[in-house]
N, CA, C, O and CB atoms as a CASP TS submission, in Angstrom:
PFRMAT TS
TARGET T0000
AUTHOR 0000-0000-0000
METHOD Language model
MODEL 1
PARENT N/A
ATOM      1  N   MET     1       0.835  -1.183   0.000  1.00  0.00           N
ATOM      2  CA  MET     1       0.000   0.000   0.000  1.00  0.00           C
ATOM      3  C   MET     1       0.883   1.252   0.000  1.00  0.00           C
ATOM      4  O   MET     1       1.861   1.335   0.743  1.00  0.00           O
ATOM      5  CB  MET     1      -0.952  -0.005   1.218  1.00  0.00           C
ATOM      6  N   LYS     2       0.523   2.218  -0.842  1.00  0.00           N
ATOM      7  CA  LYS     2       1.263   3.476  -0.897  1.00  0.00           C
ATOM      8  C   LYS     2       1.004   4.297   0.358  1.00  0.00           C
ATOM      9  O   LYS     2      -0.090   4.247   0.921  1.00  0.00           O
ATOM     10  CB  LYS     2       0.878   4.279  -2.152  1.00  0.00           C
ATOM     11  N   PRO     3       1.995   5.044   0.794  1.00  0.00           N
ATOM     12  CA  PRO     3       1.767   5.948   1.916  1.00  0.00           C
ATOM     13  C   PRO     3       0.668   6.954   1.577  1.00  0.00           C
ATOM     14  O   PRO     3       0.489   7.309   0.412  1.00  0.00           O
ATOM     15  CB  PRO     3       3.069   6.683   2.292  1.00  0.00           C
ATOM     16  N   ARG     4      -0.057   7.406   2.574  1.00  0.00           N
ATOM     17  CA  ARG     4      -1.149   8.353   2.351  1.00  0.00           C
ATOM     18  C   ARG     4      -0.715   9.792   2.514  1.00  0.00           C
ATOM     19  O   ARG     4      -1.480  10.710   2.220  1.00  0.00           O
ATOM     20  CB  ARG     4      -2.282   8.065   3.291  1.00  0.00           C
ATOM     21  N   LEU     5       0.495   9.999   2.977  1.00  0.00           N
ATOM     22  CA  LEU     5       1.012  11.349   3.151  1.00  0.00           C
ATOM     23  C   LEU     5       2.189  11.541   2.216  1.00  0.00           C
ATOM     24  O   LEU     5       3.120  10.736   2.202  1.00  0.00           O
ATOM     25  CB  LEU     5       1.425  11.611   4.624  1.00  0.00           C
ATOM     26  N   TYR     6       2.146  12.595   1.444  1.00  0.00           N
ATOM     27  CA  TYR     6       3.257  12.930   0.548  1.00  0.00           C
ATOM     28  C   TYR     6       3.674  14.355   0.844  1.00  0.00           C
ATOM     29  O   TYR     6       2.843  15.263   0.821  1.00  0.00           O
ATOM     30  CB  TYR     6       2.859  12.759  -0.963  1.00  0.00           C
ATOM     31  N   LEU     7       4.930  14.560   1.118  1.00  0.00           N
ATOM     32  CA  LEU     7       5.447  15.900   1.371  1.00  0.00           C
ATOM     33  C   LEU     7       6.166  16.388   0.120  1.00  0.00           C
ATOM     34  O   LEU     7       7.162  15.790  -0.287  1.00  0.00           O
ATOM     35  CB  LEU     7       6.402  15.915   2.606  1.00  0.00           C
ATOM     36  N   PRO     8       5.681  17.464  -0.498  1.00  0.00           N
ATOM     37  CA  PRO     8       6.293  17.960  -1.727  1.00  0.00           C
ATOM     38  C   PRO     8       7.746  18.346  -1.503  1.00  0.00           C
ATOM     39  O   PRO     8       8.114  18.885  -0.460  1.00  0.00           O
ATOM     40  CB  PRO     8       5.515  19.152  -2.264  1.00  0.00           C
ATOM     41  N   ARG     9       8.547  18.059  -2.497  1.00  0.00           N
ATOM     42  CA  ARG     9       9.977  18.361  -2.416  1.00  0.00           C
ATOM     43  C   ARG     9      10.336  19.645  -3.143  1.00  0.00           C
ATOM     44  O   ARG     9      11.412  20.204  -2.935  1.00  0.00           O
ATOM     45  CB  ARG     9      10.783  17.216  -2.984  1.00  0.00           C
ATOM     46  N   GLY    10       9.431  20.110  -3.997  1.00  0.00           N
ATOM     47  CA  GLY    10       9.713  21.304  -4.793  1.00  0.00           C
ATOM     48  C   GLY    10      10.414  20.926  -6.084  1.00  0.00           C
ATOM     49  O   GLY    10      10.827  19.781  -6.268  1.00  0.00           O
ATOM     50  N   ASN    11      10.543  21.888  -6.966  1.00  0.00           N
ATOM     51  CA  ASN    11      11.171  21.726  -8.269  1.00  0.00           C
ATOM     52  C   ASN    11      10.417  20.745  -9.165  1.00  0.00           C
ATOM     53  O   ASN    11      11.004  20.178 -10.086  1.00  0.00           O
ATOM     54  CB  ASN    11      12.595  21.263  -8.094  1.00  0.00           C
ATOM     55  N   PHE    12       9.151  20.544  -8.911  1.00  0.00           N
ATOM     56  CA  PHE    12       8.308  19.752  -9.796  1.00  0.00           C
ATOM     57  C   PHE    12       7.873  20.662 -10.924  1.00  0.00           C
ATOM     58  O   PHE    12       7.154  21.634 -10.693  1.00  0.00           O
ATOM     59  CB  PHE    12       7.075  19.140  -9.041  1.00  0.00           C
ATOM     60  N   LEU    13       8.297  20.366 -12.135  1.00  0.00           N
ATOM     61  CA  LEU    13       7.998  21.176 -13.317  1.00  0.00           C
ATOM     62  C   LEU    13       8.408  22.632 -13.098  1.00  0.00           C
ATOM     63  O   LEU    13       7.756  23.549 -13.598  1.00  0.00           O
ATOM     64  CB  LEU    13       6.501  21.094 -13.660  1.00  0.00           C
ATOM     65  N   GLY    14       9.483  22.837 -12.354  1.00  0.00           N
ATOM     66  CA  GLY    14       9.996  24.178 -12.121  1.00  0.00           C
ATOM     67  C   GLY    14       9.278  24.948 -11.030  1.00  0.00           C
ATOM     68  O   GLY    14       9.569  26.123 -10.811  1.00  0.00           O
ATOM     69  N   MET    15       8.338  24.300 -10.337  1.00  0.00           N
ATOM     70  CA  MET    15       7.594  24.979  -9.272  1.00  0.00           C
ATOM     71  C   MET    15       8.301  24.753  -7.934  1.00  0.00           C
ATOM     72  O   MET    15       9.139  23.860  -7.810  1.00  0.00           O
ATOM     73  CB  MET    15       6.121  24.468  -9.209  1.00  0.00           C
ATOM     74  N   ASN    16       7.954  25.572  -6.931  1.00  0.00           N
ATOM     75  CA  ASN    16       8.680  25.551  -5.660  1.00  0.00           C
ATOM     76  C   ASN    16       8.138  24.582  -4.613  1.00  0.00           C
ATOM     77  O   ASN    16       8.769  24.409  -3.570  1.00  0.00           O
ATOM     78  CB  ASN    16       8.681  26.908  -5.087  1.00  0.00           C
ATOM     79  N   GLY    17       7.013  23.957  -4.846  1.00  0.00           N
ATOM     80  CA  GLY    17       6.469  23.006  -3.880  1.00  0.00           C
ATOM     81  C   GLY    17       5.565  23.620  -2.835  1.00  0.00           C
ATOM     82  O   GLY    17       4.987  22.900  -2.021  1.00  0.00           O
ATOM     83  N   ASN    18       5.430  24.928  -2.838  1.00  0.00           N
ATOM     84  CA  ASN    18       4.569  25.613  -1.871  1.00  0.00           C
ATOM     85  C   ASN    18       3.172  25.813  -2.440  1.00  0.00           C
ATOM     86  O   ASN    18       2.990  25.957  -3.649  1.00  0.00           O
ATOM     87  CB  ASN    18       5.176  26.967  -1.471  1.00  0.00           C
ATOM     88  N   TYR    19       2.206  25.819  -1.559  1.00  0.00           N
ATOM     89  CA  TYR    19       0.818  26.130  -1.881  1.00  0.00           C
ATOM     90  C   TYR    19       0.285  25.201  -2.976  1.00  0.00           C
ATOM     91  O   TYR    19       0.402  23.982  -2.858  1.00  0.00           O
ATOM     92  CB  TYR    19       0.691  27.593  -2.319  1.00  0.00           C
ATOM     93  N   THR    20      -0.288  25.756  -4.023  1.00  0.00           N
ATOM     94  CA  THR    20      -0.895  24.942  -5.069  1.00  0.00           C
ATOM     95  C   THR    20       0.146  24.093  -5.785  1.00  0.00           C
ATOM     96  O   THR    20      -0.182  23.007  -6.261  1.00  0.00           O
ATOM     97  CB  THR    20      -1.623  25.827  -6.070  1.00  0.00           C
ATOM     98  N   ALA    21       1.378  24.551  -5.876  1.00  0.00           N
ATOM     99  CA  ALA    21       2.431  23.762  -6.504  1.00  0.00           C
ATOM    100  C   ALA    21       2.613  22.443  -5.756  1.00  0.00           C
ATOM    101  O   ALA    21       2.855  21.407  -6.375  1.00  0.00           O
ATOM    102  CB  ALA    21       3.757  24.552  -6.539  1.00  0.00           C
ATOM    103  N   GLY    22       2.500  22.476  -4.445  1.00  0.00           N
ATOM    104  CA  GLY    22       2.606  21.255  -3.645  1.00  0.00           C
ATOM    105  C   GLY    22       1.429  20.326  -3.868  1.00  0.00           C
ATOM    106  O   GLY    22       1.577  19.104  -3.870  1.00  0.00           O
ATOM    107  N   VAL    23       0.254  20.919  -4.056  1.00  0.00           N
ATOM    108  CA  VAL    23      -0.933  20.109  -4.333  1.00  0.00           C
ATOM    109  C   VAL    23      -0.769  19.400  -5.676  1.00  0.00           C
ATOM    110  O   VAL    23      -1.056  18.209  -5.788  1.00  0.00           O
ATOM    111  CB  VAL    23      -2.216  20.987  -4.333  1.00  0.00           C
ATOM    112  N   LEU    24      -0.310  20.124  -6.688  1.00  0.00           N
ATOM    113  CA  LEU    24      -0.098  19.520  -8.007  1.00  0.00           C
ATOM    114  C   LEU    24       0.981  18.449  -7.959  1.00  0.00           C
ATOM    115  O   LEU    24       0.855  17.415  -8.615  1.00  0.00           O
ATOM    116  CB  LEU    24       0.278  20.591  -9.031  1.00  0.00           C
ATOM    117  N   GLU    25       2.029  18.682  -7.198  1.00  0.00           N
ATOM    118  CA  GLU    25       3.085  17.679  -7.054  1.00  0.00           C
ATOM    119  C   GLU    25       2.536  16.421  -6.386  1.00  0.00           C
ATOM    120  O   GLU    25       2.852  15.305  -6.799  1.00  0.00           O
ATOM    121  CB  GLU    25       4.267  18.248  -6.238  1.00  0.00           C
ATOM    122  N   GLY    26       1.721  16.601  -5.365  1.00  0.00           N
ATOM    123  CA  GLY    26       1.102  15.459  -4.700  1.00  0.00           C
ATOM    124  C   GLY    26       0.139  14.720  -5.615  1.00  0.00           C
ATOM    125  O   GLY    26       0.100  13.489  -5.613  1.00  0.00           O
ATOM    126  N   LEU    27      -0.632  15.456  -6.390  1.00  0.00           N
ATOM    127  CA  LEU    27      -1.540  14.841  -7.355  1.00  0.00           C
ATOM    128  C   LEU    27      -0.758  13.972  -8.335  1.00  0.00           C
ATOM    129  O   LEU    27      -1.156  12.848  -8.638  1.00  0.00           O
ATOM    130  CB  LEU    27      -2.341  15.919  -8.111  1.00  0.00           C
ATOM    131  N   SER    28       0.345  14.500  -8.821  1.00  0.00           N
ATOM    132  CA  SER    28       1.185  13.745  -9.750  1.00  0.00           C
ATOM    133  C   SER    28       1.802  12.517  -9.083  1.00  0.00           C
ATOM    134  O   SER    28       1.997  11.485  -9.727  1.00  0.00           O
ATOM    135  CB  SER    28       2.286  14.641 -10.308  1.00  0.00           C
ATOM    136  N   HIS    29       2.105  12.633  -7.807  1.00  0.00           N
ATOM    137  CA  HIS    29       2.687  11.498  -7.086  1.00  0.00           C
ATOM    138  C   HIS    29       1.690  10.344  -6.992  1.00  0.00           C
ATOM    139  O   HIS    29       2.035   9.193  -7.262  1.00  0.00           O
ATOM    140  CB  HIS    29       3.135  11.929  -5.676  1.00  0.00           C
ATOM    141  N   PHE    30       0.456  10.657  -6.608  1.00  0.00           N
ATOM    142  CA  PHE    30      -0.547   9.619  -6.419  1.00  0.00           C
ATOM    143  C   PHE    30      -1.230   9.208  -7.718  1.00  0.00           C
ATOM    144  O   PHE    30      -1.748   8.096  -7.818  1.00  0.00           O
ATOM    145  CB  PHE    30      -1.579  10.087  -5.437  1.00  0.00           C
ATOM    146  N   PHE    31      -1.236  10.092  -8.713  1.00  0.00           N
ATOM    147  CA  PHE    31      -1.843   9.812 -10.016  1.00  0.00           C
ATOM    148  C   PHE    31      -0.857  10.217 -11.106  1.00  0.00           C
ATOM    149  O   PHE    31      -1.021  11.273 -11.717  1.00  0.00           O
ATOM    150  CB  PHE    31      -3.206  10.567 -10.184  1.00  0.00           C
ATOM    151  N   PRO    32       0.169   9.393 -11.365  1.00  0.00           N
ATOM    152  CA  PRO    32       1.221   9.757 -12.320  1.00  0.00           C
ATOM    153  C   PRO    32       0.707  10.113 -13.719  1.00  0.00           C
ATOM    154  O   PRO    32       1.353  10.868 -14.445  1.00  0.00           O
ATOM    155  CB  PRO    32       2.194   8.628 -12.434  1.00  0.00           C
ATOM    156  N   GLU    33      -0.435   9.579 -14.089  1.00  0.00           N
ATOM    157  CA  GLU    33      -0.982   9.877 -15.410  1.00  0.00           C
ATOM    158  C   GLU    33      -1.401  11.344 -15.538  1.00  0.00           C
ATOM    159  O   GLU    33      -1.601  11.827 -16.653  1.00  0.00           O
ATOM    160  CB  GLU    33      -2.172   8.973 -15.696  1.00  0.00           C
ATOM    161  N   SER    34      -1.536  12.049 -14.433  1.00  0.00           N
ATOM    162  CA  SER    34      -1.934  13.459 -14.474  1.00  0.00           C
ATOM    163  C   SER    34      -0.768  14.394 -14.793  1.00  0.00           C
ATOM    164  O   SER    34      -0.990  15.571 -15.075  1.00  0.00           O
ATOM    165  CB  SER    34      -2.552  13.856 -13.149  1.00  0.00           C
ATOM    166  N   GLU    35       0.458  13.901 -14.754  1.00  0.00           N
ATOM    167  CA  GLU    35       1.619  14.773 -14.935  1.00  0.00           C
ATOM    168  C   GLU    35       1.624  15.454 -16.305  1.00  0.00           C
ATOM    169  O   GLU    35       1.977  16.630 -16.399  1.00  0.00           O
ATOM    170  CB  GLU    35       2.899  13.974 -14.754  1.00  0.00           C
ATOM    171  N   GLN    36       1.244  14.750 -17.355  1.00  0.00           N
ATOM    172  CA  GLN    36       1.213  15.362 -18.684  1.00  0.00           C
ATOM    173  C   GLN    36       0.225  16.521 -18.737  1.00  0.00           C
ATOM    174  O   GLN    36       0.533  17.574 -19.294  1.00  0.00           O
ATOM    175  CB  GLN    36       0.851  14.319 -19.743  1.00  0.00           C
ATOM    176  N   LEU    37      -0.939  16.336 -18.170  1.00  0.00           N
ATOM    177  CA  LEU    37      -1.959  17.388 -18.157  1.00  0.00           C
ATOM    178  C   LEU    37      -1.461  18.598 -17.360  1.00  0.00           C
ATOM    179  O   LEU    37      -1.648  19.740 -17.780  1.00  0.00           O
ATOM    180  CB  LEU    37      -3.286  16.854 -17.557  1.00  0.00           C
ATOM    181  N   ILE    38      -0.838  18.348 -16.228  1.00  0.00           N
ATOM    182  CA  ILE    38      -0.303  19.433 -15.404  1.00  0.00           C
ATOM    183  C   ILE    38       0.794  20.171 -16.160  1.00  0.00           C
ATOM    184  O   ILE    38       0.848  21.401 -16.137  1.00  0.00           O
ATOM    185  CB  ILE    38       0.241  18.888 -14.063  1.00  0.00           C
ATOM    186  N   ASP    39       1.667  19.426 -16.830  1.00  0.00           N
ATOM    187  CA  ASP    39       2.757  20.028 -17.602  1.00  0.00           C
ATOM    188  C   ASP    39       2.206  20.938 -18.695  1.00  0.00           C
ATOM    189  O   ASP    39       2.724  22.036 -18.901  1.00  0.00           O
ATOM    190  CB  ASP    39       3.647  18.936 -18.222  1.00  0.00           C
ATOM    191  N   LYS    40       1.178  20.503 -19.389  1.00  0.00           N
ATOM    192  CA  LYS    40       0.569  21.330 -20.443  1.00  0.00           C
ATOM    193  C   LYS    40      -0.030  22.596 -19.857  1.00  0.00           C
ATOM    194  O   LYS    40       0.111  23.673 -20.437  1.00  0.00           O
ATOM    195  CB  LYS    40      -0.512  20.540 -21.198  1.00  0.00           C
ATOM    196  N   ALA    41      -0.698  22.481 -18.715  1.00  0.00           N
ATOM    197  CA  ALA    41      -1.317  23.646 -18.082  1.00  0.00           C
ATOM    198  C   ALA    41      -0.260  24.645 -17.624  1.00  0.00           C
ATOM    199  O   ALA    41      -0.436  25.852 -17.791  1.00  0.00           O
ATOM    200  CB  ALA    41      -2.183  23.214 -16.892  1.00  0.00           C
ATOM    201  N   VAL    42       0.833  24.154 -17.051  1.00  0.00           N
ATOM    202  CA  VAL    42       1.921  25.043 -16.608  1.00  0.00           C
ATOM    203  C   VAL    42       2.534  25.753 -17.804  1.00  0.00           C
ATOM    204  O   VAL    42       2.803  26.953 -17.741  1.00  0.00           O
ATOM    205  CB  VAL    42       3.011  24.248 -15.843  1.00  0.00           C
ATOM    206  N   ALA    43       2.757  25.030 -18.890  1.00  0.00           N
ATOM    207  CA  ALA    43       3.328  25.636 -20.095  1.00  0.00           C
ATOM    208  C   ALA    43       2.390  26.707 -20.649  1.00  0.00           C
ATOM    209  O   ALA    43       2.841  27.757 -21.108  1.00  0.00           O
ATOM    210  CB  ALA    43       3.603  24.557 -21.167  1.00  0.00           C
ATOM    211  N   HIS    44       1.086  26.439 -20.606  1.00  0.00           N
ATOM    212  CA  HIS    44       0.098  27.411 -21.098  1.00  0.00           C
ATOM    213  C   HIS    44       0.133  28.679 -20.265  1.00  0.00           C
ATOM    214  O   HIS    44       0.091  29.782 -20.810  1.00  0.00           O
ATOM    215  CB  HIS    44      -1.317  26.809 -21.078  1.00  0.00           C
ATOM    216  N   VAL    45       0.209  28.532 -18.961  1.00  0.00           N
ATOM    217  CA  VAL    45       0.253  29.703 -18.071  1.00  0.00           C
ATOM    218  C   VAL    45       1.536  30.492 -18.297  1.00  0.00           C
ATOM    219  O   VAL    45       1.509  31.723 -18.307  1.00  0.00           O
ATOM    220  CB  VAL    45       0.146  29.270 -16.587  1.00  0.00           C
ATOM    221  N   GLU    46       2.655  29.806 -18.479  1.00  0.00           N
ATOM    222  CA  GLU    46       3.931  30.498 -18.702  1.00  0.00           C
ATOM    223  C   GLU    46       3.929  31.264 -20.022  1.00  0.00           C
ATOM    224  O   GLU    46       4.522  32.339 -20.116  1.00  0.00           O
ATOM    225  CB  GLU    46       5.090  29.495 -18.684  1.00  0.00           C
ATOM    226  N   CYS    47       3.271  30.722 -21.036  1.00  0.00           N
ATOM    227  CA  CYS    47       3.182  31.413 -22.329  1.00  0.00           C
ATOM    228  C   CYS    47       2.310  32.656 -22.242  1.00  0.00           C
ATOM    229  O   CYS    47       2.518  33.618 -22.981  1.00  0.00           O
ATOM    230  CB  CYS    47       2.633  30.472 -23.397  1.00  0.00           C
ATOM    231  N   ALA    48       1.337  32.637 -21.343  1.00  0.00           N
ATOM    232  CA  ALA    48       0.426  33.767 -21.203  1.00  0.00           C
ATOM    233  C   ALA    48       1.061  34.942 -20.470  1.00  0.00           C
ATOM    234  O   ALA    48       0.526  36.050 -20.497  1.00  0.00           O
ATOM    235  CB  ALA    48      -0.823  33.333 -20.478  1.00  0.00           C
ATOM    236  N   ARG    49       2.176  34.714 -19.825  1.00  0.00           N
ATOM    237  CA  ARG    49       2.842  35.798 -19.069  1.00  0.00           C
ATOM    238  C   ARG    49       3.497  36.800 -19.977  1.00  0.00           C
ATOM    239  O   ARG    49       4.095  37.765 -19.502  1.00  0.00           O
ATOM    240  CB  ARG    49       3.881  35.232 -18.125  1.00  0.00           C
TER
END
């Protein structure tokens, strides 16, 4: 059984691991298939800046 607590380490897709970045990192940890979707969303936000 996987642990139920995941502590973000930061530097996930260039994010710092704090706040929502930590939530996204945890989501990717427990649901690895979500990483591609998160990566696309981060790239979209960075392009909009």
